[in-house]
PDB file with one MODEL, atoms N, CA, C and O in Angstrom:
MODEL        1
ATOM      1  N   MET A   1     -24.508 -10.496  -8.761  1.00  0.00           N
ATOM      2  CA  MET A   1     -24.396 -10.498  -7.553  1.00  0.00           C
ATOM      3  C   MET A   1     -25.237  -9.190  -7.119  1.00  0.00           C
ATOM      4  O   MET A   1     -25.322  -8.123  -7.728  1.00  0.00           O
ATOM      5  N   ALA A   2     -25.806  -9.550  -5.957  1.00  0.00           N
ATOM      6  CA  ALA A   2     -26.783  -8.262  -5.257  1.00  0.00           C
ATOM      7  C   ALA A   2     -26.181  -7.088  -4.797  1.00  0.00           C
ATOM      8  O   ALA A   2     -24.979  -6.935  -4.584  1.00  0.00           O
ATOM      9  N   LYS A   3     -27.271  -6.081  -4.624  1.00  0.00           N
ATOM     10  CA  LYS A   3     -26.222  -4.978  -4.463  1.00  0.00           C
ATOM     11  C   LYS A   3     -26.262  -5.214  -2.895  1.00  0.00           C
ATOM     12  O   LYS A   3     -27.202  -5.791  -2.351  1.00  0.00           O
ATOM     13  N   ARG A   4     -24.914  -4.607  -2.064  1.00  0.00           N
ATOM     14  CA  ARG A   4     -24.750  -4.281  -0.870  1.00  0.00           C
ATOM     15  C   ARG A   4     -25.448  -3.065  -0.078  1.00  0.00           C
ATOM     16  O   ARG A   4     -25.028  -1.964  -0.433  1.00  0.00           O
ATOM     17  N   GLN A   5     -26.413  -3.054   0.908  1.00  0.00           N
ATOM     18  CA  GLN A   5     -26.950  -2.251   1.308  1.00  0.00           C
ATOM     19  C   GLN A   5     -26.028  -1.360   2.518  1.00  0.00           C
ATOM     20  O   GLN A   5     -26.553  -0.324   2.926  1.00  0.00           O
ATOM     21  N   GLY A   6     -24.680  -1.752   3.083  1.00  0.00           N
ATOM     22  CA  GLY A   6     -24.493  -0.523   3.742  1.00  0.00           C
ATOM     23  C   GLY A   6     -23.573   0.426   3.314  1.00  0.00           C
ATOM     24  O   GLY A   6     -23.566   0.323   2.088  1.00  0.00           O
ATOM     25  N   PRO A   7     -23.082   0.972   3.526  1.00  0.00           N
ATOM     26  CA  PRO A   7     -22.193   2.279   3.511  1.00  0.00           C
ATOM     27  C   PRO A   7     -20.764   1.942   2.905  1.00  0.00           C
ATOM     28  O   PRO A   7     -20.220   0.925   3.336  1.00  0.00           O
ATOM     29  N   VAL A   8     -20.205   2.584   2.092  1.00  0.00           N
ATOM     30  CA  VAL A   8     -18.653   2.149   1.615  1.00  0.00           C
ATOM     31  C   VAL A   8     -17.803   2.989   2.559  1.00  0.00           C
ATOM     32  O   VAL A   8     -18.066   4.177   2.745  1.00  0.00           O
ATOM     33  N   MET A   9     -16.724   2.339   3.190  1.00  0.00           N
ATOM     34  CA  MET A   9     -16.060   2.877   4.028  1.00  0.00           C
ATOM     35  C   MET A   9     -14.938   3.187   3.500  1.00  0.00           C
ATOM     36  O   MET A   9     -14.799   2.714   2.372  1.00  0.00           O
ATOM     37  N   VAL A  10     -13.849   3.967   3.984  1.00  0.00           N
ATOM     38  CA  VAL A  10     -12.195   3.754   3.620  1.00  0.00           C
ATOM     39  C   VAL A  10     -11.968   4.346   4.901  1.00  0.00           C
ATOM     40  O   VAL A  10     -12.213   5.473   5.331  1.00  0.00           O
ATOM     41  N   THR A  11     -11.321   3.097   5.536  1.00  0.00           N
ATOM     42  CA  THR A  11     -10.314   3.186   6.206  1.00  0.00           C
ATOM     43  C   THR A  11      -8.933   3.259   6.407  1.00  0.00           C
ATOM     44  O   THR A  11      -8.384   2.871   5.376  1.00  0.00           O
ATOM     45  N   HIS A  12      -7.965   3.639   7.423  1.00  0.00           N
ATOM     46  CA  HIS A  12      -6.830   3.411   7.453  1.00  0.00           C
ATOM     47  C   HIS A  12      -6.184   2.449   8.560  1.00  0.00           C
ATOM     48  O   HIS A  12      -6.373   2.557   9.772  1.00  0.00           O
ATOM     49  N   LYS A  13      -5.593   1.736   8.090  1.00  0.00           N
ATOM     50  CA  LYS A  13      -4.637   0.249   8.528  1.00  0.00           C
ATOM     51  C   LYS A  13      -3.269   0.174   8.713  1.00  0.00           C
ATOM     52  O   LYS A  13      -2.764  -0.522   7.832  1.00  0.00           O
ATOM     53  N   GLY A  14      -2.384   0.653   9.583  1.00  0.00           N
ATOM     54  CA  GLY A  14      -1.595   0.483   9.231  1.00  0.00           C
ATOM     55  C   GLY A  14      -0.564   1.383   8.053  1.00  0.00           C
ATOM     56  O   GLY A  14      -0.745   2.600   8.100  1.00  0.00           O
ATOM     57  N   ASN A  15       0.079   1.083   7.417  1.00  0.00           N
ATOM     58  CA  ASN A  15       0.234   1.377   5.985  1.00  0.00           C
ATOM     59  C   ASN A  15      -0.887   1.189   4.873  1.00  0.00           C
ATOM     60  O   ASN A  15      -0.667   0.992   3.678  1.00  0.00           O
ATOM     61  N   ARG A  16      -1.690   1.250   5.270  1.00  0.00           N
ATOM     62  CA  ARG A  16      -2.500   1.004   4.296  1.00  0.00           C
ATOM     63  C   ARG A  16      -3.897   1.123   4.143  1.00  0.00           C
ATOM     64  O   ARG A  16      -4.406   1.331   5.245  1.00  0.00           O
ATOM     65  N   TRP A  17      -4.777   1.075   3.177  1.00  0.00           N
ATOM     66  CA  TRP A  17      -6.507   2.196   2.722  1.00  0.00           C
ATOM     67  C   TRP A  17      -7.259   1.452   2.432  1.00  0.00           C
ATOM     68  O   TRP A  17      -7.788   1.637   1.336  1.00  0.00           O
ATOM     69  N   PRO A  18      -7.699   0.229   3.255  1.00  0.00           N
ATOM     70  CA  PRO A  18      -8.647  -0.622   2.550  1.00  0.00           C
ATOM     71  C   PRO A  18     -10.464  -0.136   2.832  1.00  0.00           C
ATOM     72  O   PRO A  18     -10.884   0.288   3.909  1.00  0.00           O
ATOM     73  N   VAL A  19     -11.270  -0.328   1.637  1.00  0.00           N
ATOM     74  CA  VAL A  19     -12.484  -0.483   1.420  1.00  0.00           C
ATOM     75  C   VAL A  19     -13.075  -1.525   1.393  1.00  0.00           C
ATOM     76  O   VAL A  19     -12.919  -2.565   0.753  1.00  0.00           O
ATOM     77  N   LYS A  20     -14.235  -0.974   2.617  1.00  0.00           N
ATOM     78  CA  LYS A  20     -15.037  -2.087   3.079  1.00  0.00           C
ATOM     79  C   LYS A  20     -16.124  -2.085   3.352  1.00  0.00           C
ATOM     80  O   LYS A  20     -16.478  -1.174   4.100  1.00  0.00           O
ATOM     81  N   GLN A  21     -17.252  -3.162   2.856  1.00  0.00           N
ATOM     82  CA  GLN A  21     -18.428  -2.539   2.966  1.00  0.00           C
ATOM     83  C   GLN A  21     -19.273  -3.480   3.420  1.00  0.00           C
ATOM     84  O   GLN A  21     -19.113  -4.432   2.655  1.00  0.00           O
ATOM     85  N   ASP A  22     -20.480  -3.899   4.624  1.00  0.00           N
ATOM     86  CA  ASP A  22     -21.177  -5.190   5.178  1.00  0.00           C
ATOM     87  C   ASP A  22     -19.721  -5.754   5.783  1.00  0.00           C
ATOM     88  O   ASP A  22     -19.322  -6.918   5.750  1.00  0.00           O
ATOM     89  N   GLY A  23     -19.221  -4.884   6.200  1.00  0.00           N
ATOM     90  CA  GLY A  23     -18.212  -5.570   6.916  1.00  0.00           C
ATOM     91  C   GLY A  23     -17.303  -6.435   6.299  1.00  0.00           C
ATOM     92  O   GLY A  23     -16.682  -7.207   7.029  1.00  0.00           O
ATOM     93  N   GLN A  24     -17.074  -6.456   4.905  1.00  0.00           N
ATOM     94  CA  GLN A  24     -16.104  -7.508   3.981  1.00  0.00           C
ATOM     95  C   GLN A  24     -15.048  -6.217   3.380  1.00  0.00           C
ATOM     96  O   GLN A  24     -15.493  -5.095   3.137  1.00  0.00           O
ATOM     97  N   THR A  25     -13.661  -6.577   3.203  1.00  0.00           N
ATOM     98  CA  THR A  25     -12.575  -5.927   2.684  1.00  0.00           C
ATOM     99  C   THR A  25     -12.968  -5.923   1.082  1.00  0.00           C
ATOM    100  O   THR A  25     -12.822  -7.051   0.611  1.00  0.00           O
ATOM    101  N   ILE A  26     -13.400  -5.011   0.180  1.00  0.00           N
ATOM    102  CA  ILE A  26     -13.512  -4.765  -0.834  1.00  0.00           C
ATOM    103  C   ILE A  26     -12.109  -5.222  -1.478  1.00  0.00           C
ATOM    104  O   ILE A  26     -11.793  -6.358  -1.831  1.00  0.00           O
ATOM    105  N   SER A  27     -11.463  -4.214  -1.530  1.00  0.00           N
ATOM    106  CA  SER A  27      -9.727  -3.859  -1.848  1.00  0.00           C
ATOM    107  C   SER A  27      -9.229  -3.573  -1.136  1.00  0.00           C
ATOM    108  O   SER A  27     -10.025  -2.900  -0.481  1.00  0.00           O
ATOM    109  N   VAL A  28      -8.042  -3.564  -0.508  1.00  0.00           N
ATOM    110  CA  VAL A  28      -6.720  -2.440   0.205  1.00  0.00           C
ATOM    111  C   VAL A  28      -5.575  -1.802  -0.856  1.00  0.00           C
ATOM    112  O   VAL A  28      -4.970  -2.479  -1.687  1.00  0.00           O
ATOM    113  N   HIS A  29      -5.437  -0.610  -0.684  1.00  0.00           N
ATOM    114  CA  HIS A  29      -4.438   0.717  -1.819  1.00  0.00           C
ATOM    115  C   HIS A  29      -3.700   1.370  -0.942  1.00  0.00           C
ATOM    116  O   HIS A  29      -3.832   1.817   0.197  1.00  0.00           O
ATOM    117  N   ARG A  30      -2.791   1.304  -1.856  1.00  0.00           N
ATOM    118  CA  ARG A  30      -1.268   2.415  -0.679  1.00  0.00           C
ATOM    119  C   ARG A  30      -1.913   3.676  -0.416  1.00  0.00           C
ATOM    120  O   ARG A  30      -1.728   4.078   0.733  1.00  0.00           O
ATOM    121  N   THR A  31      -2.778   4.584  -1.324  1.00  0.00           N
ATOM    122  CA  THR A  31      -2.793   5.550  -1.153  1.00  0.00           C
ATOM    123  C   THR A  31      -4.232   5.905  -0.955  1.00  0.00           C
ATOM    124  O   THR A  31      -5.085   5.300  -1.606  1.00  0.00           O
ATOM    125  N   GLN A  32      -4.693   7.198   0.218  1.00  0.00           N
ATOM    126  CA  GLN A  32      -6.068   7.318   0.519  1.00  0.00           C
ATOM    127  C   GLN A  32      -6.990   7.861  -1.081  1.00  0.00           C
ATOM    128  O   GLN A  32      -8.217   7.776  -1.029  1.00  0.00           O
ATOM    129  N   LYS A  33      -6.409   8.336  -2.281  1.00  0.00           N
ATOM    130  CA  LYS A  33      -6.926   8.402  -2.827  1.00  0.00           C
ATOM    131  C   LYS A  33      -7.547   7.447  -3.198  1.00  0.00           C
ATOM    132  O   LYS A  33      -8.736   7.270  -2.935  1.00  0.00           O
ATOM    133  N   ALA A  34      -6.926   6.777  -3.784  1.00  0.00           N
ATOM    134  CA  ALA A  34      -7.152   5.118  -5.220  1.00  0.00           C
ATOM    135  C   ALA A  34      -8.119   4.601  -4.143  1.00  0.00           C
ATOM    136  O   ALA A  34      -9.216   4.216  -4.547  1.00  0.00           O
ATOM    137  N   ALA A  35      -7.830   4.533  -2.679  1.00  0.00           N
ATOM    138  CA  ALA A  35      -9.244   3.431  -1.864  1.00  0.00           C
ATOM    139  C   ALA A  35     -10.349   4.881  -2.288  1.00  0.00           C
ATOM    140  O   ALA A  35     -11.452   4.489  -2.668  1.00  0.00           O
ATOM    141  N   ASN A  36     -10.234   6.027  -2.274  1.00  0.00           N
ATOM    142  CA  ASN A  36     -11.854   7.017  -2.340  1.00  0.00           C
ATOM    143  C   ASN A  36     -12.229   6.751  -3.459  1.00  0.00           C
ATOM    144  O   ASN A  36     -13.456   6.682  -3.536  1.00  0.00           O
ATOM    145  N   GLU A  37     -11.449   6.486  -4.796  1.00  0.00           N
ATOM    146  CA  GLU A  37     -11.756   6.462  -6.117  1.00  0.00           C
ATOM    147  C   GLU A  37     -12.415   5.385  -6.401  1.00  0.00           C
ATOM    148  O   GLU A  37     -13.465   5.521  -7.029  1.00  0.00           O
ATOM    149  N   VAL A  38     -11.894   3.814  -5.946  1.00  0.00           N
ATOM    150  CA  VAL A  38     -12.300   2.312  -6.176  1.00  0.00           C
ATOM    151  C   VAL A  38     -13.957   2.609  -5.432  1.00  0.00           C
ATOM    152  O   VAL A  38     -14.972   2.443  -6.109  1.00  0.00           O
ATOM    153  N   GLY A  39     -14.043   3.298  -3.204  1.00  0.00           N
ATOM    154  CA  GLY A  39     -15.083   3.455  -2.715  1.00  0.00           C
ATOM    155  C   GLY A  39     -15.923   4.366  -3.469  1.00  0.00           C
ATOM    156  O   GLY A  39     -17.055   3.894  -3.579  1.00  0.00           O
ATOM    157  N   ARG A  40     -15.757   5.793  -4.176  1.00  0.00           N
ATOM    158  CA  ARG A  40     -16.663   6.169  -5.079  1.00  0.00           C
ATOM    159  C   ARG A  40     -17.496   5.530  -6.044  1.00  0.00           C
ATOM    160  O   ARG A  40     -18.713   5.651  -5.903  1.00  0.00           O
ATOM    161  N   ARG A  41     -17.006   4.812  -7.087  1.00  0.00           N
ATOM    162  CA  ARG A  41     -17.575   3.390  -7.860  1.00  0.00           C
ATOM    163  C   ARG A  41     -18.413   2.599  -7.122  1.00  0.00           C
ATOM    164  O   ARG A  41     -19.632   2.627  -7.297  1.00  0.00           O
ATOM    165  N   GLU A  42     -17.826   1.822  -6.231  1.00  0.00           N
ATOM    166  CA  GLU A  42     -18.934   1.136  -5.535  1.00  0.00           C
ATOM    167  C   GLU A  42     -20.138   1.636  -5.029  1.00  0.00           C
ATOM    168  O   GLU A  42     -21.228   1.270  -5.471  1.00  0.00           O
ATOM    169  N   ALA A  43     -19.988   2.556  -4.014  1.00  0.00           N
ATOM    170  CA  ALA A  43     -21.333   3.449  -3.406  1.00  0.00           C
ATOM    171  C   ALA A  43     -21.957   3.675  -4.718  1.00  0.00           C
ATOM    172  O   ALA A  43     -22.814   2.832  -4.984  1.00  0.00           O
ATOM    173  N   ILE A  44     -21.764   4.593  -5.627  1.00  0.00           N
ATOM    174  CA  ILE A  44     -22.442   4.807  -7.181  1.00  0.00           C
ATOM    175  C   ILE A  44     -23.040   3.628  -7.469  1.00  0.00           C
ATOM    176  O   ILE A  44     -24.245   3.439  -7.636  1.00  0.00           O
ATOM    177  N   LYS A  45     -22.075   2.769  -7.527  1.00  0.00           N
ATOM    178  CA  LYS A  45     -22.585   1.599  -7.743  1.00  0.00           C
ATOM    179  C   LYS A  45     -23.979   0.304  -6.777  1.00  0.00           C
ATOM    180  O   LYS A  45     -24.739  -0.597  -7.134  1.00  0.00           O
ATOM    181  N   ASP A  46     -23.710   0.803  -5.837  1.00  0.00           N
ATOM    182  CA  ASP A  46     -24.835   0.687  -5.036  1.00  0.00           C
ATOM    183  C   ASP A  46     -25.782   1.097  -4.186  1.00  0.00           C
ATOM    184  O   ASP A  46     -26.530   0.533  -3.388  1.00  0.00           O
ATOM    185  N   GLY A  47     -25.531   2.550  -4.632  1.00  0.00           N
ATOM    186  CA  GLY A  47     -26.826   3.743  -4.603  1.00  0.00           C
ATOM    187  C   GLY A  47     -26.706   3.980  -2.593  1.00  0.00           C
ATOM    188  O   GLY A  47     -27.612   4.244  -1.803  1.00  0.00           O
ATOM    189  N   VAL A  48     -25.323   3.762  -2.354  1.00  0.00           N
ATOM    190  CA  VAL A  48     -24.834   4.004  -0.842  1.00  0.00           C
ATOM    191  C   VAL A  48     -24.288   5.350  -0.382  1.00  0.00           C
ATOM    192  O   VAL A  48     -24.415   6.314  -1.138  1.00  0.00           O
ATOM    193  N   GLU A  49     -23.689   5.489   0.800  1.00  0.00           N
ATOM    194  CA  GLU A  49     -22.844   6.351   1.192  1.00  0.00           C
ATOM    195  C   GLU A  49     -21.455   6.090   0.798  1.00  0.00           C
ATOM    196  O   GLU A  49     -21.346   4.914   0.452  1.00  0.00           O
ATOM    197  N   ARG A  50     -20.404   6.711   0.723  1.00  0.00           N
ATOM    198  CA  ARG A  50     -18.891   6.369   0.923  1.00  0.00           C
ATOM    199  C   ARG A  50     -18.622   7.390   2.350  1.00  0.00           C
ATOM    200  O   ARG A  50     -19.068   8.511   2.592  1.00  0.00           O
ATOM    201  N   ILE A  51     -17.998   6.783   2.902  1.00  0.00           N
ATOM    202  CA  ILE A  51     -17.066   7.185   4.475  1.00  0.00           C
ATOM    203  C   ILE A  51     -16.014   7.265   4.290  1.00  0.00           C
ATOM    204  O   ILE A  51     -15.449   6.178   4.165  1.00  0.00           O
ATOM    205  N   THR A  52     -15.184   8.450   4.169  1.00  0.00           N
ATOM    206  CA  THR A  52     -13.648   8.456   4.461  1.00  0.00           C
ATOM    207  C   THR A  52     -13.448   9.003   5.882  1.00  0.00           C
ATOM    208  O   THR A  52     -13.978   9.981   6.409  1.00  0.00           O
ATOM    209  N   GLN A  53     -12.333   7.918   6.492  1.00  0.00           N
ATOM    210  CA  GLN A  53     -11.812   8.012   7.611  1.00  0.00           C
ATOM    211  C   GLN A  53     -10.565   8.456   7.579  1.00  0.00           C
ATOM    212  O   GLN A  53      -9.940   7.804   6.741  1.00  0.00           O
ATOM    213  N   GLY A  54      -9.439   9.827   8.461  1.00  0.00           N
ATOM    214  CA  GLY A  54      -8.824   9.601   8.446  1.00  0.00           C
ATOM    215  C   GLY A  54      -7.786   9.022   8.680  1.00  0.00           C
ATOM    216  O   GLY A  54      -8.136   7.865   8.915  1.00  0.00           O
ATOM    217  N   ARG A  55      -6.313   9.112   8.801  1.00  0.00           N
ATOM    218  CA  ARG A  55      -5.008   8.212   9.584  1.00  0.00           C
ATOM    219  C   ARG A  55      -5.214   8.553  11.474  1.00  0.00           C
ATOM    220  O   ARG A  55      -4.379   8.076  12.242  1.00  0.00           O
ATOM    221  N   ASP A  56      -6.308   9.340  11.977  1.00  0.00           N
ATOM    222  CA  ASP A  56      -6.893   9.381  13.012  1.00  0.00           C
ATOM    223  C   ASP A  56      -8.123   8.786  13.303  1.00  0.00           C
ATOM    224  O   ASP A  56      -8.805   8.857  14.325  1.00  0.00           O
ATOM    225  N   HIS A  57      -8.322   8.133  12.154  1.00  0.00           N
ATOM    226  CA  HIS A  57      -9.858   7.368  12.220  1.00  0.00           C
ATOM    227  C   HIS A  57     -11.534   8.255  12.506  1.00  0.00           C
ATOM    228  O   HIS A  57     -12.600   7.902  13.010  1.00  0.00           O
ATOM    229  N   LYS A  58     -11.142   9.239  12.020  1.00  0.00           N
ATOM    230  CA  LYS A  58     -12.294  10.607  12.358  1.00  0.00           C
ATOM    231  C   LYS A  58     -12.779  10.530  10.965  1.00  0.00           C
ATOM    232  O   LYS A  58     -12.077  10.202  10.008  1.00  0.00           O
ATOM    233  N   PHE A  59     -14.207  10.902  10.908  1.00  0.00           N
ATOM    234  CA  PHE A  59     -14.740  11.126   9.722  1.00  0.00           C
ATOM    235  C   PHE A  59     -14.011  11.933   9.064  1.00  0.00           C
ATOM    236  O   PHE A  59     -13.297  12.647   9.769  1.00  0.00           O
ATOM    237  N   VAL A  60     -13.911  12.120   7.608  1.00  0.00           N
ATOM    238  CA  VAL A  60     -13.028  13.305   6.743  1.00  0.00           C
ATOM    239  C   VAL A  60     -13.995  13.925   5.884  1.00  0.00           C
ATOM    240  O   VAL A  60     -14.032  15.112   5.558  1.00  0.00           O
ATOM    241  N   SER A  61     -15.022  12.705   5.443  1.00  0.00           N
ATOM    242  CA  SER A  61     -15.612  13.288   3.995  1.00  0.00           C
ATOM    243  C   SER A  61     -17.270  12.147   4.726  1.00  0.00           C
ATOM    244  O   SER A  61     -17.294  11.453   5.743  1.00  0.00           O
ATOM    245  N   LYS A  62     -17.909  12.287   4.147  1.00  0.00           N
ATOM    246  CA  LYS A  62     -19.494  12.221   3.910  1.00  0.00           C
ATOM    247  C   LYS A  62     -19.748  12.055   2.667  1.00  0.00           C
ATOM    248  O   LYS A  62     -19.382  13.103   2.136  1.00  0.00           O
ATOM    249  N   ASP A  63     -20.210  11.275   1.779  1.00  0.00           N
ATOM    250  CA  ASP A  63     -21.151  11.357   0.245  1.00  0.00           C
ATOM    251  C   ASP A  63     -22.061  10.598   0.463  1.00  0.00           C
ATOM    252  O   ASP A  63     -21.958   9.720   1.320  1.00  0.00           O
ATOM    253  N   SER A  64     -23.290  10.795  -0.359  1.00  0.00           N
ATOM    254  CA  SER A  64     -24.477   9.927  -0.563  1.00  0.00           C
ATOM    255  C   SER A  64     -24.593   9.465  -1.768  1.00  0.00           C
ATOM    256  O   SER A  64     -25.382  10.192  -2.371  1.00  0.00           O
ATOM    257  N   TYR A  65     -24.122   8.435  -2.576  1.00  0.00           N
ATOM    258  CA  TYR A  65     -24.895   7.966  -4.196  1.00  0.00           C
ATOM    259  C   TYR A  65     -26.354   7.403  -4.337  1.00  0.00           C
ATOM    260  O   TYR A  65     -26.819   6.954  -5.384  1.00  0.00           O
ATOM    261  N   GLY A  66     -27.178   7.513  -2.827  1.00  0.00           N
ATOM    262  CA  GLY A  66     -28.483   7.477  -2.933  1.00  0.00           C
ATOM    263  C   GLY A  66     -29.531   8.031  -3.211  1.00  0.00           C
ATOM    264  O   GLY A  66     -29.517   8.988  -3.985  1.00  0.00           O
ATOM    265  N   SER A  67     -30.451   7.670  -2.772  1.00  0.00           N
ATOM    266  CA  SER A  67     -32.272   8.681  -2.930  1.00  0.00           C
ATOM    267  C   SER A  67     -31.219   9.435  -2.070  1.00  0.00           C
ATOM    268  O   SER A  67     -30.549   9.006  -1.131  1.00  0.00           O
ATOM    269  N   GLU A  68     -31.250  10.733  -2.662  1.00  0.00           N
ATOM    270  CA  GLU A  68     -31.012  12.222  -1.901  1.00  0.00           C
ATOM    271  C   GLU A  68     -32.054  12.347  -1.425  1.00  0.00           C
ATOM    272  O   GLU A  68     -33.016  11.785  -1.949  1.00  0.00           O
ATOM    273  N   SER A  69     -32.255  13.366   0.081  1.00  0.00           N
ATOM    274  CA  SER A  69     -33.064  13.828   1.075  1.00  0.00           C
ATOM    275  C   SER A  69     -32.829  15.346   0.046  1.00  0.00           C
ATOM    276  O   SER A  69     -31.952  15.577  -0.786  1.00  0.00           O
ATOM    277  N   LYS A  70     -34.078  16.265   0.539  1.00  0.00           N
ATOM    278  CA  LYS A  70     -34.286  17.410   0.149  1.00  0.00           C
ATOM    279  C   LYS A  70     -33.735  18.395   1.096  1.00  0.00           C
ATOM    280  O   LYS A  70     -34.083  19.539   0.802  1.00  0.00           O
ATOM    281  N   VAL A  71     -32.798  18.295   2.399  1.00  0.00           N
ATOM    282  CA  VAL A  71     -31.599  19.338   2.335  1.00  0.00           C
ATOM    283  C   VAL A  71     -30.481  19.171   1.841  1.00  0.00           C
ATOM    284  O   VAL A  71     -29.657  18.326   2.191  1.00  0.00           O
ATOM    285  N   ARG A  72     -30.418  19.645   1.335  1.00  0.00           N
ATOM    286  CA  ARG A  72     -28.839  20.602   0.464  1.00  0.00           C
ATOM    287  C   ARG A  72     -27.419  19.838   1.204  1.00  0.00           C
ATOM    288  O   ARG A  72     -27.159  20.043   2.389  1.00  0.00           O
ATOM    289  N   ASP A  73     -26.643  19.027   0.410  1.00  0.00           N
ATOM    290  CA  ASP A  73     -25.206  18.695   1.278  1.00  0.00           C
ATOM    291  C   ASP A  73     -24.409  19.736   1.369  1.00  0.00           C
ATOM    292  O   ASP A  73     -24.374  20.437   0.357  1.00  0.00           O
ATOM    293  N   THR A  74     -23.573  20.154   2.508  1.00  0.00           N
ATOM    294  CA  THR A  74     -23.354  21.668   2.424  1.00  0.00           C
ATOM    295  C   THR A  74     -21.901  21.217   2.174  1.00  0.00           C
ATOM    296  O   THR A  74     -21.212  21.922   1.437  1.00  0.00           O
ATOM    297  N   GLU A  75     -21.390  20.135   2.706  1.00  0.00           N
ATOM    298  CA  GLU A  75     -19.564  19.665   3.187  1.00  0.00           C
ATOM    299  C   GLU A  75     -18.924  20.039   2.174  1.00  0.00           C
ATOM    300  O   GLU A  75     -17.750  20.404   2.241  1.00  0.00           O
ATOM    301  N   HIS A  76     -19.753  19.991   0.861  1.00  0.00           N
ATOM    302  CA  HIS A  76     -18.264  20.346  -0.451  1.00  0.00           C
ATOM    303  C   HIS A  76     -19.064  21.243  -1.111  1.00  0.00           C
ATOM    304  O   HIS A  76     -18.640  21.836  -2.103  1.00  0.00           O
TER     305      HIS A  76
ENDMDL
END
């Protein structure tokens, strides 16, 4: 299976947390923590970003697992 190119998105829908990439749902979870764990693994595997949205759909976190720029990530 070829690597996907787009970022991994952890979103909130109803009372579930879907993990999506390139417009396709990879998996759906009961908790944000479980969705983030799967999203992190997928992002590392594909060398892309993982973006997490909160219940209000605002970005909560953004982590890059691809080729890093020389600018230091100051979020964490």
